[in-house]
N, CA, C and O atoms as a Tripos MOL2 file, in Angstrom:
@<TRIPOS>MOLECULE
protein
  212   211    53     0     0
PROTEIN
NO_CHARGES

@<TRIPOS>ATOM
      1 N          96.7920  121.7490   89.1880 N.3       1 UNK1
      2 CA         96.2070  121.0920   88.3440 C.3       1 UNK1
      3 C          95.0540  120.0500   89.0930 C.2       1 UNK1
      4 O          95.5520  119.2440   89.8790 O.2       1 UNK1
      5 N          93.6940  119.9990   88.9360 N.am      2 UNK2
      6 CA         92.5990  118.9910   88.8690 C.3       2 UNK2
      7 C          92.8410  117.9230   88.9820 C.2       2 UNK2
      8 O          92.8200  117.2900   90.0380 O.2       2 UNK2
      9 N          93.1800  117.4320   87.6620 N.am      3 UNK3
     10 CA         94.2060  116.3830   87.4380 C.3       3 UNK3
     11 C          95.1580  115.7270   88.1650 C.2       3 UNK3
     12 O          95.0330  114.5060   88.2580 O.2       3 UNK3
     13 N          96.6680  116.5980   89.0420 N.am      4 UNK4
     14 CA         97.3140  116.4260   89.8240 C.3       4 UNK4
     15 C          96.7650  115.7450   91.1100 C.2       4 UNK4
     16 O          97.2600  114.7080   91.5510 O.2       4 UNK4
     17 N          95.5890  116.4630   91.7540 N.am      5 UNK5
     18 CA         94.8490  116.4700   92.6550 C.3       5 UNK5
     19 C          94.0330  115.2120   92.8380 C.2       5 UNK5
     20 O          93.6850  114.8080   93.9480 O.2       5 UNK5
     21 N          93.7670  114.6570   91.7810 N.am      6 UNK6
     22 CA         92.6800  113.2720   91.7800 C.3       6 UNK6
     23 C          94.0630  112.4610   91.8650 C.2       6 UNK6
     24 O          93.8900  111.8410   92.9150 O.2       6 UNK6
     25 N          95.0780  112.1650   91.4870 N.am      7 UNK7
     26 CA         96.1040  111.6610   91.4730 C.3       7 UNK7
     27 C          96.5730  111.6190   92.5900 C.2       7 UNK7
     28 O          97.2210  110.6620   93.0140 O.2       7 UNK7
     29 N          96.2610  112.8620   93.3600 N.am      8 UNK8
     30 CA         96.9400  112.4830   95.0240 C.3       8 UNK8
     31 C          95.9760  111.9540   95.8880 C.2       8 UNK8
     32 O          96.0910  111.6380   97.0720 O.2       8 UNK8
     33 N          94.9390  111.8960   95.0840 N.am      9 UNK9
     34 CA         93.5910  111.8610   95.8160 C.3       9 UNK9
     35 C          93.4760  110.0070   95.4890 C.2       9 UNK9
     36 O          92.8170  109.3180   96.2670 O.2       9 UNK9
     37 N          94.0850  109.4640   94.4550 N.am     10 UNK10
     38 CA         93.8840  108.3160   94.1420 C.3      10 UNK10
     39 C          95.2600  107.1000   95.2170 C.2      10 UNK10
     40 O          95.2940  105.8800   95.3780 O.2      10 UNK10
     41 N          96.1030  108.1480   95.6760 N.am     11 UNK11
     42 CA         97.2350  107.6490   96.2370 C.3      11 UNK11
     43 C          96.8760  107.4170   97.9270 C.2      11 UNK11
     44 O          97.0520  106.3970   98.5940 O.2      11 UNK11
     45 N          96.3340  108.6920   98.3360 N.am     12 UNK12
     46 CA         95.5690  108.5770   99.8090 C.3      12 UNK12
     47 C          94.3010  107.7520   99.8270 C.2      12 UNK12
     48 O          93.6230  107.5120  100.8260 O.2      12 UNK12
     49 N          94.0240  107.2650   98.3250 N.am     13 UNK13
     50 CA         92.4690  106.2860   98.9430 C.3      13 UNK13
     51 C          93.2320  104.8460   98.9180 C.2      13 UNK13
     52 O          92.6040  103.8060   99.1180 O.2      13 UNK13
     53 N          94.6170  104.8610   98.6610 N.am     14 UNK14
     54 CA         95.1030  103.5380   98.4190 C.3      14 UNK14
     55 C          95.8480  103.2450   99.7950 C.2      14 UNK14
     56 O          95.6850  102.1500  100.3330 O.2      14 UNK14
     57 N          96.6400  104.1870  100.3520 N.am     15 UNK15
     58 CA         96.6890  104.3190  101.9890 C.3      15 UNK15
     59 C          95.9880  104.0350  102.9110 C.2      15 UNK15
     60 O          96.3170  103.3870  103.9040 O.2      15 UNK15
     61 N          94.7640  104.5800  102.6200 N.am     16 UNK16
     62 CA         93.4690  103.9190  103.4780 C.3      16 UNK16
     63 C          93.1650  102.9830  103.4380 C.2      16 UNK16
     64 O          92.9460  102.5020  104.5490 O.2      16 UNK16
     65 N          92.9080  101.9760  102.1400 N.am     17 UNK17
     66 CA         92.5590  101.0880  102.1350 C.3      17 UNK17
     67 C          93.7030   99.7690  102.5360 C.2      17 UNK17
     68 O          93.4920   98.5670  102.6960 O.2      17 UNK17
     69 N          94.9380  100.5560  102.6120 N.am     18 UNK18
     70 CA         95.9170   99.4580  103.2100 C.3      18 UNK18
     71 C          95.6240   99.3020  104.7580 C.2      18 UNK18
     72 O          95.7970   98.3010  105.4540 O.2      18 UNK18
     73 N          95.1920  100.4050  105.0790 N.am     19 UNK19
     74 CA         95.0400  100.8890  106.5600 C.3      19 UNK19
     75 C          94.0730   99.8380  107.1940 C.2      19 UNK19
     76 O          94.3310   99.0430  108.0980 O.2      19 UNK19
     77 N          92.8890  100.0180  106.5070 N.am     20 UNK20
     78 CA         91.2690   99.2360  106.5180 C.3      20 UNK20
     79 C          91.7780   97.5770  106.5700 C.2      20 UNK20
     80 O          90.9430   96.8850  107.1540 O.2      20 UNK20
     81 N          92.6380   97.0270  106.2170 N.am     21 UNK21
     82 CA         92.9250   95.6310  105.8160 C.3      21 UNK21
     83 C          94.4990   95.6200  106.9800 C.2      21 UNK21
     84 O          95.2650   94.6570  106.9530 O.2      21 UNK21
     85 N          94.6570   96.4090  107.5860 N.am     22 UNK22
     86 CA         95.9780   96.0500  108.7860 C.3      22 UNK22
     87 C          96.8950   96.4770  108.3550 C.2      22 UNK22
     88 O          97.6850   96.8840  109.2070 O.2      22 UNK22
     89 N          97.2460   96.6070  107.1780 N.am     23 UNK23
     90 CA         98.6170   97.2340  106.8360 C.3      23 UNK23
     91 C          99.1660   98.6450  107.1100 C.2      23 UNK23
     92 O          98.3700   99.5600  106.9000 O.2      23 UNK23
     93 N         100.2360   98.9310  107.4890 N.am     24 UNK24
     94 CA        100.9380  100.4660  108.2000 C.3      24 UNK24
     95 C         101.7950  100.4360  107.2910 C.2      24 UNK24
     96 O         102.6260   99.5350  107.1770 O.2      24 UNK24
     97 N         101.6380  101.9410  106.1360 N.am     25 UNK25
     98 CA        103.3250  101.8330  105.2670 C.3      25 UNK25
     99 C         103.9060  102.1290  105.7940 C.2      25 UNK25
    100 O         105.0060  101.7210  105.4220 O.2      25 UNK25
    101 N         103.9890  102.8310  106.8020 N.am     26 UNK26
    102 CA        105.3260  103.5900  107.2100 C.3      26 UNK26
    103 C         105.8950  104.6680  106.6500 C.2      26 UNK26
    104 O         106.3140  105.5210  107.4320 O.2      26 UNK26
    105 N         106.0480  104.8930  105.2480 N.am     27 UNK27
    106 CA        106.8890  105.9300  104.3890 C.3      27 UNK27
    107 C         106.1740  106.3210  103.7650 C.2      27 UNK27
    108 O         106.2060  105.6780  102.7160 O.2      27 UNK27
    109 N         105.2700  107.2510  103.7280 N.am     28 UNK28
    110 CA        104.2400  107.9980  102.5410 C.3      28 UNK28
    111 C         105.4160  109.5160  102.5470 C.2      28 UNK28
    112 O         105.9290  110.4180  103.2100 O.2      28 UNK28
    113 N         105.2810  108.8880  101.2900 N.am     29 UNK29
    114 CA        106.5910  110.7510  100.7800 C.3      29 UNK29
    115 C         106.4150  110.7380   99.4090 C.2      29 UNK29
    116 O         105.9960  109.7540   98.8000 O.2      29 UNK29
    117 N         106.7970  112.0620   98.7670 N.am     30 UNK30
    118 CA        106.7550  111.9480   97.4090 C.3      30 UNK30
    119 C         107.7320  111.2980   96.5390 C.2      30 UNK30
    120 O         107.8900  111.3160   95.3190 O.2      30 UNK30
    121 N         108.3180  110.7430   97.4540 N.am     31 UNK31
    122 CA        109.2740  109.2030   96.7550 C.3      31 UNK31
    123 C         108.2970  108.4130   96.5540 C.2      31 UNK31
    124 O         108.0800  108.1390   95.3740 O.2      31 UNK31
    125 N         107.3780  107.7790   97.6300 N.am     32 UNK32
    126 CA        106.9480  106.8040   97.0720 C.3      32 UNK32
    127 C         105.2370  106.7340   95.9660 C.2      32 UNK32
    128 O         104.8230  105.7060   95.4290 O.2      32 UNK32
    129 N         104.6350  107.9480   95.9060 N.am     33 UNK33
    130 CA        103.6240  108.1010   95.0350 C.3      33 UNK33
    131 C         104.0760  108.3140   93.8010 C.2      33 UNK33
    132 O         104.9200  109.1840   93.5860 O.2      33 UNK33
    133 N         103.6160  107.6180   92.9290 N.am     34 UNK34
    134 CA        103.6950  107.5760   91.6810 C.3      34 UNK34
    135 C         102.6360  108.0290   90.9010 C.2      34 UNK34
    136 O         101.5340  108.1150   91.4430 O.2      34 UNK34
    137 N         102.7690  108.3550   89.6570 N.am     35 UNK35
    138 CA        101.5430  109.0270   89.0890 C.3      35 UNK35
    139 C         101.6370  108.4010   87.5550 C.2      35 UNK35
    140 O         102.7690  108.3270   87.0790 O.2      35 UNK35
    141 N         100.7580  108.0420   86.9250 N.am     36 UNK36
    142 CA        100.9310  107.4270   85.6590 C.3      36 UNK36
    143 C          99.7370  108.6740   84.8810 C.2      36 UNK36
    144 O          98.7720  109.3550   85.2280 O.2      36 UNK36
    145 N         100.3720  108.4680   83.9290 N.am     37 UNK37
    146 CA         99.7560  109.4560   82.8570 C.3      37 UNK37
    147 C          99.6120  108.4850   81.3390 C.2      37 UNK37
    148 O         100.4290  108.1340   80.4870 O.2      37 UNK37
    149 N          98.6060  108.3480   81.4670 N.am     38 UNK38
    150 CA         98.3390  107.2740   79.7430 C.3      38 UNK38
    151 C          97.4080  108.3160   79.0070 C.2      38 UNK38
    152 O          96.4810  109.0480   79.3520 O.2      38 UNK38
    153 N          98.1010  108.0360   77.8010 N.am     39 UNK39
    154 CA         97.3520  109.1560   76.8100 C.3      39 UNK39
    155 C          95.5190  109.0930   76.7750 C.2      39 UNK39
    156 O          94.8170  110.0580   76.4730 O.2      39 UNK39
    157 N          95.0160  107.7500   77.1540 N.am     40 UNK40
    158 CA         93.5380  107.0710   76.8860 C.3      40 UNK40
    159 C          93.0480  107.2100   78.4390 C.2      40 UNK40
    160 O          92.1160  106.4490   78.7000 O.2      40 UNK40
    161 N          93.3970  107.8610   79.2980 N.am     41 UNK41
    162 CA         93.0130  108.0730   80.7830 C.3      41 UNK41
    163 C          93.8630  109.3010   81.0870 C.2      41 UNK41
    164 O          94.7310  109.9860   80.5470 O.2      41 UNK41
    165 N          93.0220  109.2190   82.4740 N.am     42 UNK42
    166 CA         93.4670  110.7750   82.9770 C.3      42 UNK42
    167 C          94.7790  110.5250   84.0160 C.2      42 UNK42
    168 O          95.1870  109.3630   84.0200 O.2      42 UNK42
    169 N          95.2410  111.1460   84.5910 N.am     43 UNK43
    170 CA         96.7630  110.8610   85.3740 C.3      43 UNK43
    171 C          96.0700  109.9870   86.9880 C.2      43 UNK43
    172 O          94.9270  110.1760   87.4050 O.2      43 UNK43
    173 N          96.8740  109.2660   87.5040 N.am     44 UNK44
    174 CA         95.8270  107.9720   88.3870 C.3      44 UNK44
    175 C          97.7860  107.9800   89.6250 C.2      44 UNK44
    176 O          98.9640  107.9370   89.2720 O.2      44 UNK44
    177 N          97.2170  108.0450   90.8010 N.am     45 UNK45
    178 CA         98.0460  108.3980   91.2610 C.3      45 UNK45
    179 C          98.2370  106.8590   92.3860 C.2      45 UNK45
    180 O          97.2280  106.5370   93.0130 O.2      45 UNK45
    181 N          99.4690  106.0380   92.5650 N.am     46 UNK46
    182 CA         99.9380  105.0260   92.9890 C.3      46 UNK46
    183 C         100.7030  105.1120   94.7050 C.2      46 UNK46
    184 O         101.4060  105.9450   95.2770 O.2      46 UNK46
    185 N         100.3050  104.2040   94.9600 N.am     47 UNK47
    186 CA        101.2180  104.3210   96.4320 C.3      47 UNK47
    187 C         102.0780  103.1250   96.3560 C.2      47 UNK47
    188 O         101.5800  102.0140   96.1770 O.2      47 UNK47
    189 N         103.5280  103.3310   96.5020 N.am     48 UNK48
    190 CA        104.5600  102.0590   96.3750 C.3      48 UNK48
    191 C         105.4830  101.8590   97.6060 C.2      48 UNK48
    192 O         105.5930  102.5820   98.5960 O.2      48 UNK48
    193 N         105.8870  101.1250   97.4120 N.am     49 UNK49
    194 CA        107.3240  100.6620   98.2910 C.3      49 UNK49
    195 C         106.5760  100.1620   99.8780 C.2      49 UNK49
    196 O         106.7230  101.0260  100.7420 O.2      49 UNK49
    197 N         106.0090   99.2220  100.2200 N.am     50 UNK50
    198 CA        105.4070   98.1820  101.0710 C.3      50 UNK50
    199 C         106.5200   97.5600  102.1760 C.2      50 UNK50
    200 O         106.3660   96.9980  103.2600 O.2      50 UNK50
    201 N         107.6740   97.9140  101.4160 N.am     51 UNK51
    202 CA        108.8480   97.0430  102.3300 C.3      51 UNK51
    203 C         108.8560   97.0530  103.8170 C.2      51 UNK51
    204 O         109.0350   96.0280  104.4750 O.2      51 UNK51
    205 N         108.6300   98.4020  104.4130 N.am     52 UNK52
    206 CA        108.2620   98.4480  105.4200 C.3      52 UNK52
    207 C         107.0560   98.4220  106.5440 C.2      52 UNK52
    208 O         106.8650   98.7100  107.7260 O.2      52 UNK52
    209 N         106.4250   97.9310  105.4920 N.am     53 UNK53
    210 CA        104.8460   97.4140  106.3500 C.3      53 UNK53
    211 C         104.6530   96.3700  107.3500 C.2      53 UNK53
    212 O         103.5330   96.1600  107.8150 O.2      53 UNK53
@<TRIPOS>BOND
     1     1     2 1
     2     2     3 1
     3     3     4 2
     4     3     5 am
     5     5     6 1
     6     6     7 1
     7     7     8 2
     8     7     9 am
     9     9    10 1
    10    10    11 1
    11    11    12 2
    12    11    13 am
    13    13    14 1
    14    14    15 1
    15    15    16 2
    16    15    17 am
    17    17    18 1
    18    18    19 1
    19    19    20 2
    20    19    21 am
    21    21    22 1
    22    22    23 1
    23    23    24 2
    24    23    25 am
    25    25    26 1
    26    26    27 1
    27    27    28 2
    28    27    29 am
    29    29    30 1
    30    30    31 1
    31    31    32 2
    32    31    33 am
    33    33    34 1
    34    34    35 1
    35    35    36 2
    36    35    37 am
    37    37    38 1
    38    38    39 1
    39    39    40 2
    40    39    41 am
    41    41    42 1
    42    42    43 1
    43    43    44 2
    44    43    45 am
    45    45    46 1
    46    46    47 1
    47    47    48 2
    48    47    49 am
    49    49    50 1
    50    50    51 1
    51    51    52 2
    52    51    53 am
    53    53    54 1
    54    54    55 1
    55    55    56 2
    56    55    57 am
    57    57    58 1
    58    58    59 1
    59    59    60 2
    60    59    61 am
    61    61    62 1
    62    62    63 1
    63    63    64 2
    64    63    65 am
    65    65    66 1
    66    66    67 1
    67    67    68 2
    68    67    69 am
    69    69    70 1
    70    70    71 1
    71    71    72 2
    72    71    73 am
    73    73    74 1
    74    74    75 1
    75    75    76 2
    76    75    77 am
    77    77    78 1
    78    78    79 1
    79    79    80 2
    80    79    81 am
    81    81    82 1
    82    82    83 1
    83    83    84 2
    84    83    85 am
    85    85    86 1
    86    86    87 1
    87    87    88 2
    88    87    89 am
    89    89    90 1
    90    90    91 1
    91    91    92 2
    92    91    93 am
    93    93    94 1
    94    94    95 1
    95    95    96 2
    96    95    97 am
    97    97    98 1
    98    98    99 1
    99    99   100 2
   100    99   101 am
   101   101   102 1
   102   102   103 1
   103   103   104 2
   104   103   105 am
   105   105   106 1
   106   106   107 1
   107   107   108 2
   108   107   109 am
   109   109   110 1
   110   110   111 1
   111   111   112 2
   112   111   113 am
   113   113   114 1
   114   114   115 1
   115   115   116 2
   116   115   117 am
   117   117   118 1
   118   118   119 1
   119   119   120 2
   120   119   121 am
   121   121   122 1
   122   122   123 1
   123   123   124 2
   124   123   125 am
   125   125   126 1
   126   126   127 1
   127   127   128 2
   128   127   129 am
   129   129   130 1
   130   130   131 1
   131   131   132 2
   132   131   133 am
   133   133   134 1
   134   134   135 1
   135   135   136 2
   136   135   137 am
   137   137   138 1
   138   138   139 1
   139   139   140 2
   140   139   141 am
   141   141   142 1
   142   142   143 1
   143   143   144 2
   144   143   145 am
   145   145   146 1
   146   146   147 1
   147   147   148 2
   148   147   149 am
   149   149   150 1
   150   150   151 1
   151   151   152 2
   152   151   153 am
   153   153   154 1
   154   154   155 1
   155   155   156 2
   156   155   157 am
   157   157   158 1
   158   158   159 1
   159   159   160 2
   160   159   161 am
   161   161   162 1
   162   162   163 1
   163   163   164 2
   164   163   165 am
   165   165   166 1
   166   166   167 1
   167   167   168 2
   168   167   169 am
   169   169   170 1
   170   170   171 1
   171   171   172 2
   172   171   173 am
   173   173   174 1
   174   174   175 1
   175   175   176 2
   176   175   177 am
   177   177   178 1
   178   178   179 1
   179   179   180 2
   180   179   181 am
   181   181   182 1
   182   182   183 1
   183   183   184 2
   184   183   185 am
   185   185   186 1
   186   186   187 1
   187   187   188 2
   188   187   189 am
   189   189   190 1
   190   190   191 1
   191   191   192 2
   192   191   193 am
   193   193   194 1
   194   194   195 1
   195   195   196 2
   196   195   197 am
   197   197   198 1
   198   198   199 1
   199   199   200 2
   200   199   201 am
   201   201   202 1
   202   202   203 1
   203   203   204 2
   204   203   205 am
   205   205   206 1
   206   206   207 1
   207   207   208 2
   208   207   209 am
   209   209   210 1
   210   210   211 1
   211   211   212 2
@<TRIPOS>SUBSTRUCTURE
     1 UNK1         2 RESIDUE 1 A UNK
     2 UNK2         6 RESIDUE 1 A UNK
     3 UNK3        10 RESIDUE 1 A UNK
     4 UNK4        14 RESIDUE 1 A UNK
     5 UNK5        18 RESIDUE 1 A UNK
     6 UNK6        22 RESIDUE 1 A UNK
     7 UNK7        26 RESIDUE 1 A UNK
     8 UNK8        30 RESIDUE 1 A UNK
     9 UNK9        34 RESIDUE 1 A UNK
    10 UNK10       38 RESIDUE 1 A UNK
    11 UNK11       42 RESIDUE 1 A UNK
    12 UNK12       46 RESIDUE 1 A UNK
    13 UNK13       50 RESIDUE 1 A UNK
    14 UNK14       54 RESIDUE 1 A UNK
    15 UNK15       58 RESIDUE 1 A UNK
    16 UNK16       62 RESIDUE 1 A UNK
    17 UNK17       66 RESIDUE 1 A UNK
    18 UNK18       70 RESIDUE 1 A UNK
    19 UNK19       74 RESIDUE 1 A UNK
    20 UNK20       78 RESIDUE 1 A UNK
    21 UNK21       82 RESIDUE 1 A UNK
    22 UNK22       86 RESIDUE 1 A UNK
    23 UNK23       90 RESIDUE 1 A UNK
    24 UNK24       94 RESIDUE 1 A UNK
    25 UNK25       98 RESIDUE 1 A UNK
    26 UNK26      102 RESIDUE 1 A UNK
    27 UNK27      106 RESIDUE 1 A UNK
    28 UNK28      110 RESIDUE 1 A UNK
    29 UNK29      114 RESIDUE 1 A UNK
    30 UNK30      118 RESIDUE 1 A UNK
    31 UNK31      122 RESIDUE 1 A UNK
    32 UNK32      126 RESIDUE 1 A UNK
    33 UNK33      130 RESIDUE 1 A UNK
    34 UNK34      134 RESIDUE 1 A UNK
    35 UNK35      138 RESIDUE 1 A UNK
    36 UNK36      142 RESIDUE 1 A UNK
    37 UNK37      146 RESIDUE 1 A UNK
    38 UNK38      150 RESIDUE 1 A UNK
    39 UNK39      154 RESIDUE 1 A UNK
    40 UNK40      158 RESIDUE 1 A UNK
    41 UNK41      162 RESIDUE 1 A UNK
    42 UNK42      166 RESIDUE 1 A UNK
    43 UNK43      170 RESIDUE 1 A UNK
    44 UNK44      174 RESIDUE 1 A UNK
    45 UNK45      178 RESIDUE 1 A UNK
    46 UNK46      182 RESIDUE 1 A UNK
    47 UNK47      186 RESIDUE 1 A UNK
    48 UNK48      190 RESIDUE 1 A UNK
    49 UNK49      194 RESIDUE 1 A UNK
    50 UNK50      198 RESIDUE 1 A UNK
    51 UNK51      202 RESIDUE 1 A UNK
    52 UNK52      206 RESIDUE 1 A UNK
    53 UNK53      210 RESIDUE 1 A UNK
């Protein structure tokens, strides 16, 4: 759906921002992208697990 694509785009933006400040994630995978669904908001994507950065 369009909302899911927007959530994935959010996670991609997070990856780009991390890269811009010198952080390399090294483990971008489906297990490290979280999608939050709040009733008052749209789906949002987050990138997690920066342990190996």
